[in-house]
Each structure stands twice: as C-alpha cells, then as structure tokens.
N, C-alpha and C positions, 0 to 999 in steps of 0.2 A: 437389582436396579439395572436399567439399560445403560449401555456404554455412553459416555458423553459424546456430543456431536459438535463439530466445528464446521462452519460454512466459510469457505475461502474463495475470494475472487482472484483472478489472475494466477490461477493455479497451474498453468501449463508450463511455467518456467520460472527461473530466478528465485526470488524471495518466497513467492506464493507456493512454488513447488517444494522448497525446503521446509516451509511451515507444515505443508500437507504431510510430508514424510515424517516430520517430528511427531505430529499428532497420531499418525498411524502407528508408529513404533511405540508410542506411549499407551496404545490400546484404545484410542478414540476411534469413533466413526467420523468420516469426513464427507462433506458435500463440496465438490470441486466445480467451480464455475469459471468458464473461460470460453474464448472463441474456438480454440483449436482442440476440438474433441478427440480427433485421432491421435494427436500427440499425447494427450492425457491417458488415453487407453494404452498406448504403447509403453508409456512410463510406468503405469500401474502393473502391467503384465511383467515388465522387467524386474519389478520389485516384489513380484508374487504376492500382491495384496489380495486378501480374501474378498470375494465378491460381496460378502455381507457387510464389509467395513466401509464401503464407499458408494456414492452415486455421483454421476457426472451430469452437469447441467450446461448445455451449450448456450452461451449468451454473449451479448456485446454490451459492456457496461456503459459505453457512450450513448446508448439508446435506453432511456429509463424504463420503458415498458418491457424491454428484453430482460434486464436484470431483475426487475420486480416479478416478472413471470417465473424466472428461475428460482427466486426466493420462495415464492408461494408454492411452487412444485416441491421444493425441499421440505417445507412444513408438512405438505400433504403426504409425502412419501416417507420421510425419515423422522418427522417431528420437529419441534421447536429447538433450534440449536442452543447450546450453552455459550458458544463463542462465535461471533461473526467478525471476520477480518476482511475489511475493504482494502485490499492490497493492489488491485489492478490499476495500472497507470502507464502513461507514456511520457517519454522525454525526447524533445526535438529542439535543436537550436533554432533561434529565430533572429531576424533582422527587421525591425519595425519599418525600415525604409522600403522593404520589399512587400508588395501587395499580397503576394501568395502567402507570406508568412502571417498575415492577419488571420487567414483561414486556418493556418497551423495552430495559432494560439487558441482559436475557437475549439479545435479538436482536443487540444490538451486540457482546456478547462472543462469541456464536456465529459471527458473521460475521468480526469483526476478529481473533479469536484462534484459535478452533477451525478456522475456515476457512483460516487461514495454515498451521497445522500439517498439515491435510489436504492442502493444496496441495503442501507440501514432501514429504510422506510417500512418494509413489510414486517420487520421484527420488533419495532419499537413498542407498539400497542400490546402484542401478546407477551413480550418479555416484561413489560410494566405490570400486566395483569398477573403474571406468574410470580413477580417480585424478585427476579434474578436474571442474570445474563451479562455478557461482556460484548460491547461494541467497540471494535478496534480499528482505528484509522491509521494507515501507514502514511506518515508525512516524510520529511527529509530534513537534514541540516541545511539543505539548499533553500528551505523556507525561512531561514533566519535572516540572511542578508542577500540582497540581489547580486547576481553575478553577470558580467557582460556576456551577451549572447545566449543567456539562459532565461530571458524575461518571462517566457510562458511557463516554464517549469517551476522557477522560483516563485512566481506569483501563485501558481496552483498549489504549491506545498505550503506557502504561507497561509493560504486560504484554508487548507486542510487543518492546520494548527488552530486557527481561529474558529472554524466551524465546529471542530470537536470540543473545543473549550465551551462554546455556546451550548452544544448538545449536552455536555456533562452537567452544566448548570440546570438545564431543563429537567434532567432525569435525577437530579439530586434527591435522595430520600426514597426513591422507588425500589432500590435493590439492583437496578441496572447500572453497571459501571461503564464509563466511556474511557478507553485507554488510547492515548496518542503515542505512537512510536516514531521516532525520527532516526532512521538509519544514517550512519555515515557512509563510507564507501564499502559496498558489498560486491563481491566478484560475481556479476551477472552479465547476461548479454547486453544490458543497457549501459553498463559502465565500461565494458571492454574496449569500446571505441573512443573513450575519452582521451583527449590529446593533451593531458596534463597530469602531474603527479597526484596520486591518491593516497594520502597518509592513512595509516591504520586500516588498510584494506582487510576486510573480513571474508572468510569463506561463508557461503550461504547457511550451511548447517550450524555454524557457530552463532551466527545471527539468530537463527530460528530458536536455538536452545535459550539464549538470553531473552528473546522476545516472549517465549512461552512462560518463562518465570515472571516477567513483568505483568503479563496478562493474568496469570493465576493470582497474583498479588493485588490486582485491580489498581495498579499504579496509574495515576492520572496522566503523567507525561514522563517519557524516558528517552534519552538519546543513547544509541548503541552504536559503537562501544563507548565506554565511559570516557575514554581519552578524547573522543570527538565532542563529548559533552563539555569538556573543559575548553576545547577550541571554540565551541559554539558560544559559550559565555564570553570569551575574549572578543569574538567577532561582534557580538551584540553591543559590547561596551566601546568598541573602536570608533573614534571620530570619523565622520564621513570623508573628510579630506585625506586622512591616512589610509582608509580603506581603498579609496580611489587610486592612490599612488601605488599601493601593494598590488592591485589588480591590473594596473596598466601593462598592456602587452601580453596579458595571460591568454593562452590559446582558447578559442571558443569552441563550443560544441558544434558538431556538424549540423547544418541545416538540412531539411528534407531534400532540397535540391542538390545537396552535396552527398547524398546517400545516407543520411542520418537514420538510425533505427526508430521505429515507431512503437516497439513493444519489447 
C-alpha cells in the first residue's frame, strides 16, 4: 500500500513545520503548502528529506483560488490525502478606533477563516466518495474568550471552532472526520513577541506529537496541552465582570503599526 499522505498549510514555520516533520519521521508523505517556497526547500534539505516523500505547493491561503489550486495540484500529483491540516494563520493586534486596523481584521479573517474553508473545499467531495479522511482545523484557546487588543485573532479562532463544528455535523456518517485542535501557547515566531506570561508553553515538536495522536483517533475537539484545557473550561465559566477585572491592564499584542508579525 502507498504511504499515507498529509496536506499541511502554513508549513514553512511554527506548528505547520513541526507537524510536517512529525509526519515525515513517521514515514508519511507530505504536501507542504505555504507562501515561502524557498524557506521550505531549505528546511527540507537540512532535514535530508527524501525527494519522493514530499511536494511543495506555493500558495497564499488568504486568496481562495490560490490554495484551491494548490490542493487540486496535490490530488493530481500525489493523490487524495489521508489528512488535511488547515494550519496557516496570522495574528496581529488591533485597535478598532484605528481605521487601518479594520483592514488588518479583514486580512486576519481572510487568512484564518476563508483560507481554512478554501483549504478543505477541494478535498470534501472526494474524501466523502472514498469514505475516509481527516480534515483538521487549527483553532486556539484564544477563540474561547475575547482578549483586549486581540479582537481580530480571537474572533477568527472562535469562528474556526464553530465552522469546524458545523462541518463535522455535515460530514457525520460519511467516514470523513473533522478534528478541531486548540493549541495553548506554543513556542513559535507568532508567540515570541507576546508581551505577557504564557503558561504551559510547549515546544512545537511536543505539540505535533500530541496533535498527531488526536488526529489519528479522530477526536472531534482537543485543547493541547491538557492543562490549557482545564484553563479553557474555567475561562468559559468565568462571569464577564470577573474576566474584565482579571484582564484589566494586561499588555496587548503588537499592532501592525507597532511591528507586529503577520505570520
């Protein structure tokens, strides 16, 4: 039988790169989709990945036609994946009083939400016809409660959770499983500029190992690490007034105008 195949967006850094390495080391083939093709090539060369174990697809998930074309090319070249991980995302602080930040929010939603739906789109029908597959949406504990200065990111990740829940219901009984993963704090370029404490910070490879187990099990929803799952449940139950007091004065994420990262 052919080696299983994983299609991963945002594969040029952070969680996406860690997931790609995990699947490669487990003997899978991978389809790596991201904007920075040169970075992916350098990384694969450094890890001496076999040329037959991967393909690179340059695309921009904020442009639906771009990621759809990459997915269709993957099916044509490598076959229908067993696992599709919509991981690509951006996180930028915002201030609704600033006109420029309305455009920032549009970019975040285009990448984190429309990009995810566009990533899944080409695979849904053929996976349903085959009767198997995993569609994995990378959400965040930031999608559970809103955080000051994080309006765009929190809103986008809350939408990821709800969108994947909807898609899971639509595909119930087809053999295609939808898995929602909500990372806590993972040590990636996106989190290193955070100006606040990050409890239970994980190494990317540790997250990838736990994520792969949840994906293989077809778990519908999982917070990683489990300690953040406990925190998430407490946050969900916390009265609004108490949450507001706890977050008062908390440092906010850098806005784009302040040099905040976009990937």
